[in-house]
C-alpha positions in Angstrom: 12.9 -2.5 16.5 10.8 -0.2 18.4 8.2 1.6 16.2 6.7 5.2 16.5 3.3 6.0 17.6 2.8 8.4 14.5 3.8 8.7 10.8 4.2 11.5 8.6 2.5 11.8 5.4 1.9 14.1 2.4 -1.9 14.8 1.8 -3.5 16.3 -1.3 -7.1 17.8 -1.9 -6.6 17.5 -5.3 -6.3 21.2 -5.7 -2.4 21.5 -6.8 1.2 20.8 -5.9 1.4 24.2 -4.1 -1.5 22.9 -1.7 0.0 19.5 -0.6 0.3 19.4 3.2 2.7 17.6 5.5 0.8 16.0 8.4 0.9 13.3 11.2 -1.5 10.5 11.9 -1.5 7.6 14.1 0.7 4.6 13.2 -1.5 2.0 11.5 -1.7 -1.6 12.9 -1.9 -4.7 10.2 -4.7 -7.0 10.2 -5.1 -10.7 9.2 -3.1 -11.2 6.1 -1.6 -7.7 6.0 2.0 -6.0 6.9 3.3 -2.8 8.2 6.0 -1.6 5.8 8.4 1.3 6.4 8.7 2.9 3.2 12.3 3.9 2.2 11.6 5.4 -1.3 8.9 6.5 -3.6 9.1 7.1 -7.4 7.0 9.8 -8.9 4.9 9.4 -11.9 3.2 11.6 -14.2 -0.1 10.2 -13.0 0.6 11.5 -9.5 0.7 15.2 -10.7 -2.7 14.6 -12.4 -4.0 13.4 -9.3 -2.7 16.1 -7.1 -4.0 18.8 -9.5 -7.4 17.2 -9.8 -7.0 16.2 -13.6 -7.1 12.5 -13.3 -10.7 12.3 -14.3 -10.7 9.8 -17.5 -11.3 6.8 -15.5 -14.9 6.2 -14.3 -14.2 3.0 -12.9 -11.9 4.3 -10.0 -14.9 5.2 -7.8 -15.7 8.5 -5.8 -13.1 11.3 -5.1 -11.6 11.5 -1.7 -11.8 14.5 0.0 -7.9 14.1 1.3 -5.5 11.6 -0.1 -2.0 10.5 0.3 -0.6 10.4 -3.2 1.9 8.4 -5.2 1.9 4.7 -6.2 5.5 3.3 -6.2 7.3 2.4 -3.4 10.2 0.3 -1.9 10.1 -0.3 1.7 10.9 -2.9 4.6 8.4 -5.2 6.5 8.4 -4.1 10.3 5.3 -6.0 11.2 3.8 -9.1 9.6 0.3 -11.0 9.8 0.9 -12.8 6.7 3.0 -16.1 5.9 3.9 -14.3 2.5 6.5 -12.1 4.2 8.7 -12.0 7.1 9.9 -8.8 9.4 13.1 -7.6 7.5 12.3 -8.4 4.0 12.5 -5.7 1.4 9.1 -5.1 -0.8 7.8 -3.1 -3.7 4.1 -2.5 -4.1 2.1 -3.3 -7.0 -0.1 -0.7 -8.5 -3.5 -1.9 -8.4 -3.4 -4.0 -5.2 -5.8 -6.7 -6.4 -4.6 -7.0 -10.0 -2.4 -10.4 -9.4 -3.0 -12.2 -12.9 -4.3 -11.7 -16.2 -6.0 -8.8 -17.8 -7.2 -5.7 -15.7 -10.8 -5.8 -14.7 -13.0 -2.8 -13.8 -13.0 -3.7 -10.2 -9.2 -3.5 -9.9 -9.2 0.2 -10.8 -10.9 0.8 -7.4 -7.6 -0.5 -5.5 -5.2 1.8 -7.3 -2.6 3.1 -4.9 -2.5 7.0 -4.8 -6.0 7.2 -6.3 -8.4 6.1 -5.1 -6.4 4.2 -2.3 -4.4 6.0 0.1 -0.7 6.2 -1.4 2.8 5.7 -0.6 4.1 9.4 0.1 4.3 8.6 3.9 6.6 6.9 6.1 4.5 4.0 7.0 1.7 2.2 5.3 -0.4 -1.1 6.0 -0.5 -3.2 2.8 -2.2 -6.4 1.9 0.6 -9.1 1.5 -0.6 -10.1 -1.8 -0.1 -6.6 -3.1 3.6 -6.8 -2.8 6.4 -8.3 -4.2 10.1 -9.1 -3.3 12.8 -6.5 -3.9 15.6 -7.7 -6.2 18.7 -7.6 -4.0 21.4 -6.0 -6.3 19.2 -2.7 -6.8 19.2 0.2 -4.3 15.8 1.4 -2.8 16.0 4.3 -5.1 16.4 2.2 -8.1 14.1 -0.5 -7.0 11.0 1.6 -6.3 10.9 2.8 -10.1 10.1 -0.5 -11.3 6.4 -1.3 -10.1 4.8 1.4 -12.6 7.4 2.8 -15.2 9.4 -0.5 -15.4 6.2 -2.7 -15.4 4.5 -0.6 -18.2 7.3 -0.7 -20.1 7.7 -4.4 -20.0 4.0 -4.9 -20.8 4.5 -2.9 -24.0 7.0 -5.0 -25.3 6.0 -8.4 -23.7 2.4 -8.1 -22.7 0.9 -9.6 -25.7 3.3 -12.6 -25.3 2.6 -15.6 -23.0 3.9 -15.2 -19.4 7.2 -16.6 -19.0 8.4 -16.1 -22.7 9.5 -12.8 -23.2 10.9 -11.8 -26.5 12.0 -8.8 -28.6 15.1 -10.1 -30.2 15.4 -8.8 -33.7 12.4 -6.5 -33.3 12.6 -2.8 -33.9 10.9 -0.5 -31.4 10.1 3.3 -31.4 10.2 5.0 -28.1 8.7 8.5 -27.8 10.6 10.8 -25.3 13.0 9.9 -22.5 10.7 9.9 -19.2 10.6 7.0 -16.9 8.5 4.6 -19.0 10.4 5.6 -22.1 13.9 5.0 -20.5 12.7 1.7 -18.9 11.6 0.6 -22.4 15.0 1.5 -23.8 16.7 -0.6 -21.1 14.4 -3.6 -21.6 14.4 -3.6 -25.3 18.0 -3.1 -25.6 18.7 -6.0 -23.1 16.2 -8.3 -25.3 18.5 -7.5 -28.2 15.7 -5.3 -30.0 16.8 -2.3 -32.3 15.7 0.9 -30.6 15.0 4.3 -32.1 14.1 7.0 -29.6 12.9 10.5 -30.0 13.3 13.8 -27.9 13.6 17.4 -28.4 16.8 17.7 -26.7 20.0 16.7 -28.5 21.5 16.2 -24.9 18.9 13.7 -23.9 19.3 11.8 -27.1 23.1 11.5 -26.5 22.3 10.0 -23.0 19.9 7.4 -24.6 22.5 6.5 -27.1 24.8 5.5 -24.1 21.9 3.7 -22.8 21.6 1.2 -25.9 19.6 3.4 -28.5 20.7 2.4 -31.8 19.2 5.4 -33.5 17.5 8.9 -32.4 15.5 11.4 -33.8 15.1 15.1 -32.7 11.4 15.7 -33.1 11.7 19.5 -32.9 14.4 19.9 -35.6 12.5 16.9 -37.6 8.8 17.5 -37.0 8.3 14.8 -39.7 9.9 12.3 -37.6 7.7 9.3 -38.8 9.3 9.8 -42.3 12.9 9.5 -40.5 11.5 6.3 -38.8 10.6 4.9 -42.1 14.0 5.8 -43.7 15.7 4.2 -40.8 13.9 1.0 -41.4 13.9 0.7 -45.2 10.3 1.9 -45.3 9.2 -1.2 -43.3 8.4 0.7 -40.1 8.9 -0.4 -36.3 7.3 -3.4 -34.7 6.3 -1.8 -31.4 5.8 1.9 -30.7 5.7 3.4 -27.3 3.0 5.9 -28.0 3.6 8.3 -25.0 2.5 11.6 -27.0 -1.0 11.4 -27.4 -3.1 13.4 -29.4 -0.4 15.1 -31.6 1.6 12.0 -32.2 -0.6 9.0 -32.6 -1.4 9.8 -36.4 2.4 9.8 -37.0 2.6 6.6 -35.1 0.1 4.9 -37.5 2.4 6.2 -40.4 5.5 4.5 -39.3 4.1 1.3 -37.9 5.2 -2.0 -39.6 2.5 -4.1 -40.7 1.1 -6.4 -37.9 2.7 -4.1 -35.6 1.7 -3.0 -32.1 0.9 0.7 -31.0 1.1 0.9 -27.1 -1.2 4.0 -25.9 0.6 4.8 -22.8 0.7 8.7 -22.3 -0.8 11.9 -23.7 1.8 14.5 -22.6 0.9 16.2 -26.2 -2.7 16.4 -25.1 -6.0 14.1 -24.8 -7.8 15.9 -27.6 -6.6 16.3 -31.2 -6.5 19.3 -33.1 -9.3 20.2 -35.7 -7.7 18.9 -39.2 -7.1 15.5 -40.5 -9.5 13.1 -38.5 -9.2 9.9 -40.5 -11.2 7.3 -38.5 -9.1 5.3 -36.2 -10.2 2.1 -37.6 -9.2 3.1 -41.2 -5.7 3.9 -39.7 -5.7 0.7 -38.1 -6.7 -1.2 -41.1 -4.1 0.6 -43.1 -1.2 -1.7 -41.8 -3.1 -4.4 -39.9 -2.2 -2.6 -36.7 -2.9 -3.6 -33.1 -3.8 -0.3 -31.0 -3.4 -1.5 -27.3 -4.4 0.8 -24.1 -1.9 0.0 -21.3 -2.9 0.4 -17.7 0.4 -1.2 -16.1 0.0 -5.0 -15.4 -0.5 -7.9 -12.8 1.9 -8.8 -10.1 2.6 -12.0 -11.9 4.2 -9.9 -15.1 6.0 -7.8 -12.5 7.5 -10.9 -10.9 8.3 -12.2 -14.4 10.0 -8.6 -15.1 12.0 -8.6 -12.0 13.5 -12.1 -13.0 14.7 -10.5 -16.4 16.1 -7.5 -14.6 17.8 -9.8 -12.0 19.5 -12.0 -15.0 20.5 -8.7 -17.0 21.3 -6.9 -14.1 19.5 -3.6 -15.4 20.0 -0.5 -13.4 17.2 1.7 -13.7 18.0 5.4 -14.6 17.4 7.8 -11.3 17.4 11.2 -12.6 17.3 12.9 -9.4 16.5 12.0 -5.6 14.9 14.5 -3.3 14.4 14.2 0.4 10.9 13.5 2.0 10.5 17.2 2.9 11.1 18.1 -0.6 8.1 16.4 -2.1 6.6 19.5 -3.6 9.9 20.6 -5.2 10.0 17.0 -6.5 6.7 16.9 -8.0 7.2 20.4 -9.5 10.5 19.1 -11.0 8.8 16.1 -12.5 5.8 18.2 -13.8 8.3 20.7 -15.8 9.4 17.6 -17.9 13.3 18.2 -17.9 14.4 14.7 -16.3 15.7 11.8 -18.1 14.4 8.6 -16.3 12.7 8.5 -12.7 12.5 11.3 -10.3 12.6 9.8 -6.6 11.5 10.9 -3.0 13.7 9.3 -0.3 11.5 8.8 3.0 13.4 7.2 5.4 
């Protein structure tokens, strides 16, 4: 195929979504061990909006702030030039988030290789990748579905299986509590349901909860009409609590999570949609809350390539279809990001690139 001499890309100065600018730059050429990918679809994440607004500042290990940056981290695309034996021209691939995080526990040096900050991101037509930072796309998924998996899908997978040995996913018979109906939450619901776990999910919308029921949720709680939702969780589990919690709320939900986790359970700190700082009031020390039920409190920063490949095999076996709330055209990227930031979606928001 003949390739263009330029690519279109969205650039942010980290000064707000309204200041995103669409520009052109020369088509890059892959070096040794690298590939050129034509990007077809980009899934948006809450982190992308934080980067674009200049609010992604709680990780000191990411390095210095770029003056102008292509945002976004998830993508599905096709190899159009290859200087690596790992992939052939024509193969479809997904990007991993931290491009050097291939195995095991994430380390500080991996944080300097995150797509969409501090590295150039994926909201563009073509990008050169180190071939090691890519995995093969599952054939049964559309490009729009597949691009949602490297961040939301893998984060959910790690919440359920990250403490287990590679190659031995579990979940059968476990009770899982998932907060909200965003990308990680819905991915977690689908994975947990396919793993034969029992799932409780919370939302402020009965409409969203009804959809969650259709996707496999066993029980639902509207936290707006049931503000003491942690007590509802205990009632639903005969006062035992749940084995795993997707702690997506943050400052206003963590204490409640501690109150409804099972003895020996796992709370995964994933998001902070209710804030990064708690309100003045009951500030029982976290170590006391953890001791109360012998709890493991785990921060999650996505996962390595090997776990993404493990997850993709599971998805392929179960034929899980990721939930895509809405697809926007490349020129509508600003609108797509604003739509995501408002939080009315269920599942993932995707930008179709080309």
